[in-house]
Backbone bond lengths (Angstrom), bond angles and torsions (degrees), N, CA, C in turn:
res aa  C-N    CA-C-N  psi(-1)  N-CA   C-N-CA  omega(-1)  CA-C   N-CA-C  phi
1 X - - - 1.464 - - 1.555 111.56 -
2 X 1.232 119.93 -36.76 1.484 126.91 -173.49 1.530 107.34 -56.25
3 X 1.402 116.63 -48.22 1.435 119.77 -178.77 1.514 114.12 -74.60
4 X 1.319 117.64 -16.92 1.477 118.88 -179.94 1.567 114.27 -73.39
5 X 1.289 115.54 -31.02 1.492 120.80 -176.80 1.505 110.35 -64.63
6 X 1.383 119.71 -48.85 1.511 118.46 176.99 1.542 111.00 -63.18
7 X 1.318 118.29 -41.84 1.419 121.49 -177.21 1.568 111.15 -65.05
8 X 1.283 115.25 -42.95 1.478 118.38 179.81 1.553 108.46 -68.40
9 X 1.243 121.67 -35.87 1.520 127.55 172.80 1.418 109.05 -59.61
10 X 1.309 120.60 -42.65 1.521 125.09 -176.75 1.501 106.01 -64.53
11 X 1.451 115.86 -46.74 1.498 117.89 -178.69 1.580 109.87 -60.75
12 X 1.346 118.72 -45.15 1.420 121.72 -178.63 1.563 108.43 -59.79
13 X 1.369 114.42 -44.05 1.440 114.02 -178.69 1.533 114.11 -70.24
14 X 1.225 118.25 -31.25 1.450 121.62 170.48 1.545 112.12 -65.27
15 X 1.274 115.23 -33.23 1.479 117.19 172.87 1.489 111.41 -60.77
16 X 1.362 114.79 -46.45 1.514 120.94 176.93 1.488 108.89 -54.78
17 X 1.261 118.85 -50.07 1.465 123.39 -177.26 1.501 108.20 -58.57
18 X 1.404 117.99 -60.47 1.427 118.62 -176.91 1.550 116.10 -58.62
19 X 1.243 111.58 -49.43 1.517 117.03 178.99 1.555 112.84 -56.99
20 X 1.336 115.74 -44.13 1.446 119.04 178.04 1.442 113.88 -64.41
21 X 1.366 117.21 -40.52 1.505 121.37 177.84 1.624 108.07 -60.32
22 X 1.349 111.01 -49.81 1.455 116.70 -178.89 1.496 115.13 -55.91
23 X 1.433 112.72 -51.87 1.510 118.64 -177.36 1.464 110.68 -65.71
24 X 1.290 119.28 -54.49 1.433 122.28 -173.90 1.470 116.41 -71.05
25 X 1.296 118.49 -27.31 1.520 119.65 175.28 1.550 108.22 -74.16
26 X 1.357 111.89 -36.07 1.559 112.81 173.31 1.463 112.01 -65.93
27 X 1.312 121.36 -44.68 1.501 126.69 175.73 1.563 109.73 -52.46
28 X 1.256 115.30 -54.23 1.456 122.56 -178.44 1.536 113.44 -60.10
29 X 1.276 115.19 -39.50 1.511 124.97 177.27 1.490 111.18 -69.84
30 X 1.309 120.85 -31.70 1.354 128.29 -177.15 1.555 112.17 73.76
31 X 1.240 113.55 14.04 1.516 118.90 173.91 1.525 111.68 -156.88
32 X 1.375 112.71 149.85 1.332 117.36 175.50 1.470 117.86 -81.03
33 X 1.359 118.98 130.98 1.497 119.31 -172.38 1.510 103.32 -125.50
34 X 1.409 113.43 161.23 1.439 121.59 -178.02 1.579 112.37 -56.00
35 X 1.290 119.50 -38.59 1.450 123.28 -172.43 1.591 107.88 -69.64
36 X 1.388 115.98 -24.61 1.476 115.06 178.60 1.540 109.23 -67.49
37 X 1.356 119.65 -28.54 1.363 118.88 177.67 1.498 117.13 -60.40
38 X 1.356 112.50 -32.18 1.437 119.94 179.75 1.600 107.46 -61.14
39 X 1.280 115.72 -43.90 1.428 121.97 173.90 1.511 119.30 -66.91
40 X 1.371 117.13 -38.92 1.384 123.21 177.55 1.553 107.06 -64.88
41 X 1.408 116.03 -51.79 1.368 116.10 -177.92 1.532 115.87 -71.53
42 X 1.347 115.06 -28.57 1.510 118.84 173.10 1.472 110.08 -67.65
43 X 1.277 125.23 -42.71 1.412 128.46 175.97 1.532 111.63 -55.41
44 X 1.356 109.84 -49.14 1.510 117.28 -180.00 1.585 108.14 -55.73
45 X 1.397 115.38 -52.19 1.422 121.72 -173.48 1.594 108.94 -57.54
46 X 1.355 115.22 -47.88 1.476 118.69 -179.47 1.509 108.35 -63.59
47 X 1.294 121.75 -39.69 1.445 125.13 -172.06 1.567 106.61 -70.47
48 X 1.252 120.24 -50.42 1.438 123.73 -179.95 1.500 110.41 -63.46
49 X 1.297 121.98 -33.80 1.415 124.44 177.85 1.599 110.66 -66.56
50 X 1.214 110.60 -54.69 1.526 119.16 179.25 1.490 111.12 -62.43
51 X 1.291 119.55 -41.66 1.406 122.24 -177.00 1.566 110.50 -71.81
52 X 1.303 117.37 -37.63 1.353 123.13 174.08 1.580 115.87 -60.96
53 X 1.325 111.19 -36.96 1.500 119.20 179.43 1.582 105.20 -71.04
54 X 1.352 115.29 -42.26 1.457 117.22 -179.57 1.556 111.61 -64.76
55 X 1.373 117.69 -41.93 1.469 118.68 176.32 1.456 112.07 -59.54
56 X 1.335 116.03 -39.05 1.497 119.93 178.98 1.543 110.95 -62.82
57 X 1.359 115.69 -41.81 1.409 116.91 -178.28 1.526 112.49 -72.29
58 X 1.364 115.75 -28.73 1.547 121.91 -179.42 1.574 107.10 -82.74
59 X 1.338 116.95 -12.14 1.536 112.51 -176.67 1.506 112.18 82.81
60 X 1.383 117.96 20.49 1.404 120.57 177.45 1.501 113.81 119.13
61 X 1.316 119.90 178.67 1.466 124.74 -178.61 1.522 108.26 -83.24
62 X 1.363 109.69 142.03 1.477 120.93 -178.98 1.557 106.26 -105.25
63 X 1.218 116.78 177.59 1.565 123.62 -176.46 1.501 108.09 -107.36
64 X 1.345 122.25 19.44 1.482 123.99 175.39 1.560 111.14 -83.55
65 X 1.232 113.19 169.38 1.455 117.66 -174.86 1.547 113.18 -64.34
66 X 1.348 116.69 -30.74 1.451 114.76 178.45 1.557 111.96 -71.40
67 X 1.305 117.23 -41.25 1.372 119.58 177.69 1.483 117.57 -64.66
68 X 1.295 117.45 -42.95 1.441 120.32 175.52 1.435 115.20 -69.05
69 X 1.390 120.58 -42.92 1.434 119.75 179.80 1.538 107.76 -70.43
70 X 1.343 115.64 -31.89 1.546 116.64 176.23 1.537 112.67 -60.87
71 X 1.294 117.25 -46.01 1.412 118.27 177.25 1.498 113.41 -64.09
72 X 1.375 116.17 -40.32 1.423 119.33 179.10 1.538 111.45 -64.48
73 X 1.341 117.36 -37.37 1.389 121.93 179.84 1.536 111.95 -69.51
74 X 1.288 122.74 -36.52 1.357 124.81 172.13 1.514 113.77 -63.91
75 X 1.307 118.45 -44.16 1.418 124.98 168.62 1.505 116.57 -51.26
76 X 1.335 112.48 -43.45 1.405 120.75 -177.18 1.557 109.46 -73.26
77 X 1.335 117.28 -37.87 1.430 123.62 175.04 1.490 114.23 -62.14
78 X 1.336 116.80 -34.44 1.488 122.27 178.81 1.534 105.04 -71.07
79 X 1.279 118.49 -48.39 1.491 120.85 -178.48 1.560 108.14 -61.94
80 X 1.304 116.58 -44.94 1.472 121.96 179.76 1.559 113.53 -57.05
81 X 1.299 116.00 -46.40 1.593 125.30 177.99 1.536 107.37 -64.64
82 X 1.257 117.04 -50.03 1.477 117.58 -178.69 1.523 114.03 -66.57
83 X 1.241 112.97 -37.57 1.558 117.94 -178.18 1.507 105.77 -69.39
84 X 1.310 118.65 -42.60 1.423 124.51 -179.04 1.617 110.62 -60.99
85 X 1.229 109.70 -39.59 1.530 114.74 -179.43 1.550 104.94 -71.38
86 X 1.258 122.33 -49.04 1.461 123.60 176.89 1.618 112.31 -54.33
87 X 1.264 113.57 -42.54 1.507 116.79 -177.84 1.574 107.25 -62.96
88 X 1.271 119.10 -45.14 1.426 119.29 -178.72 1.554 112.31 -70.53
89 X 1.333 117.77 -35.08 1.421 115.60 174.60 1.512 116.72 -71.00
90 X 1.310 115.31 -26.21 1.521 117.92 175.11 1.541 107.54 -83.03
91 X 1.276 124.82 -16.83 1.423 124.28 179.88 1.484 114.78 58.82
92 X 1.354 115.45 39.33 1.469 127.57 177.61 1.423 107.51 -78.77
93 X 1.309 119.76 98.24 1.475 122.82 -176.56 1.485 114.54 -58.93
94 X 1.367 119.45 -39.54 1.470 121.95 174.54 1.511 111.57 -61.01
95 X 1.348 118.16 -45.62 1.473 119.73 -179.51 1.525 111.78 -68.92
96 X 1.348 115.98 -32.80 1.482 123.09 179.94 1.628 108.23 -61.64
97 X 1.275 112.71 -45.98 1.447 117.38 -178.15 1.518 117.90 -79.47
98 X 1.383 112.76 -16.49 1.443 114.07 -177.25 1.517 111.37 -110.53
99 X 1.267 119.33 -3.82 1.466 125.06 -177.22 1.476 116.70 -60.42
100 X 1.323 117.03 -28.31 1.508 119.34 178.18 1.590 113.07 -59.54
101 X 1.285 116.15 -26.79 1.552 119.37 177.55 1.508 111.11 -55.18
102 X 1.356 112.79 -49.23 1.497 120.56 178.79 1.559 106.83 -69.63
103 X 1.265 118.95 -40.70 1.508 116.43 -179.40 1.538 113.72 -55.72
104 X 1.343 114.74 -49.20 1.419 115.89 179.65 1.410 117.57 -62.51
105 X 1.379 118.57 -32.05 1.468 124.29 175.16 1.503 111.53 -61.70
106 X 1.401 114.08 -49.64 1.476 120.23 -178.85 1.504 108.27 -63.79
107 X 1.259 118.58 -37.24 1.546 123.12 -173.26 1.661 103.98 -67.66
108 X 1.299 115.14 -46.30 1.469 123.31 -176.94 1.590 108.48 -61.62
109 X 1.342 115.34 -45.23 1.426 122.78 174.90 1.588 110.81 -56.92
110 X 1.337 115.35 -47.32 1.389 125.52 178.94 1.559 115.14 -55.12
111 X 1.310 112.35 -33.62 1.485 120.35 -177.36 1.605 111.18 -69.23
112 X 1.253 117.03 -23.07 1.450 121.11 -178.55 1.588 111.19 -63.28
113 X 1.320 117.28 -57.60 1.514 115.64 172.17 1.536 117.19 -65.42
114 X 1.356 115.56 -22.39 1.536 118.56 177.77 1.504 106.73 -61.89
115 X 1.454 110.67 -54.90 1.434 116.31 -166.51 1.655 108.94 -81.77
116 X 1.296 117.95 -29.88 1.446 115.23 174.78 1.576 111.73 -64.42
117 X 1.431 111.74 -36.30 1.498 113.30 173.66 1.461 113.99 -67.43
118 X 1.356 116.60 -41.23 1.489 119.81 177.11 1.544 113.36 -59.47
119 X 1.294 117.08 -45.45 1.443 126.48 -179.68 1.508 113.01 -66.88
120 X 1.387 114.33 -39.22 1.442 121.71 177.72 1.486 114.26 -64.66
121 X 1.370 113.97 -35.63 1.475 120.96 179.25 1.537 110.61 -69.16
122 X 1.332 117.36 -20.28 1.497 118.77 -176.15 1.516 108.98 -82.56
123 X 1.287 119.97 -1.74 1.519 120.95 -174.60 1.538 108.51 -75.00
């Protein structure tokens, strides 16, 4: 278990890096591009891996704010990545140029469990 905590923390931090690059590069570009999907899906993969490891170490999900917002954030990340994929496949120009609004909201919600976990680990 001792080796799992640093590894799971690295996965969660990689998720922050990938998801932030995807979301903010999309926002700055003003349109959703295929390469953004790599960062959305990569961020989701790193987050679910790290979170899964942490759930295993904790013996399951708890009912605290960190656990509940973490689960909600992963669900939103799945919806976000799937929806981004569908938008690009449909080639809907209006959705392609306005998708960043949803991306930034999901990213901001994702930060809640990231920082509550970070601050809780400092106790």
